[in-house]
N, C-alpha and C positions, 0 to 999 in steps of 0.2 A: 663790334667788339668794344667793350668798356676800356677806356684809357684811364690809368690810375697813376698818380704821383704819390710817393711816400717821401716825407721829409722828416729827418731826425734833427732835433735841436738839443743843445746842451748848455744850460745856464752857467754863467760865471759864478764865482763863490760868494758874491755879495748876497746877503740874506733877502734883500728886497727884490732881487732879480727874479726869483721863482714866482712870487706873487704877481709881478708885473707881466711876465711872460704868460702865466696862466690866464690872467684877465684879457690880455691882447688876443690870445688864441680863441678864447670863448667868444669875444666880440667878433673876431674874424669869421669864425664858423657861422655865427648867426647872420652875418652879412653875405658871405660867399655862397651859402646854401641857396640863396635866392637868385643867383646868376643863371641865366639861360643856359641850358644843356649841362648844368651841374647836377649830377645824381646825388652826391652827398659830399660833405666836407667835414671830416671827423678829426677831433683833437684828443690826445691822450697824454697822460703822465705816467711814467714808470712806477710800478708799485714798490720797487726796492730802491730806486734812486730818484728822489724828488727833483733833481736837477735835469733829468732826461725827459724829453717830450717828443711826441710823434704827431705828424699830421698825415692823414690819408685823404687825398683829393680824388674824387671819382667823377669822370666826365663821360658823356655819351660817346665821344670820339676825340682823337688828338686835336682836331681843329677847334673843339669846344673851349680850349684854353683861351682862345681869342676873347671871349666874353669876360673871363676871369681877369685877364691882363688889362682889359679896357675899363674895369671897375675902378672908379676914382680912389677907392679905399686901398687898392693895391699899392699905390705910391706911398702910403703911410706906414705900411707893414715893416719893410726892411729897415728904414731909418729908426723905427722904434725898437725893433727886436734885436738887430745885429749888435748894438753896443752892450746888450745884456747877455751875450753868449760867450762861452769859453773857447769855442772853436767854430769854424764855418759850418753852415747848415749842410747836411748830407742829403741831397735830393736824388731820387731814383725814379725812373720812368718805366711803367709796366703796361702791358696789354693783358687784361684778365683772361684766363683760360676759360673756354666754353665747357661748363660742367653740366649742361642740360641733356647730354646724351651719354649713354653707356659707352664705356671704352673697354678694350681688351688690353690688359696689362701684360707685356711680354714676360716670359719666364726666364 
């Protein structure tokens, strides 16, 4: 079962914060995608609110986060990003549903 984290970030109102967060997220995605057992590491910016960003981290399983957290880059992320935020990151943990088989939807 694929283990997925979604993280929502909201930039503070300083104009340079948006560009700094955007650059850091792109850099992070390019690095984290190479981690063992990482399926993908996606970064997005809201189309209606440029201060709102999302990260979708997809791992082979929950224990795969170990490689992500052991990546030396991980220690640089929060110290750089947190001061640029208006509020704390909203992190959610998910197990992706198996969509490979037909299902019967109850009436």
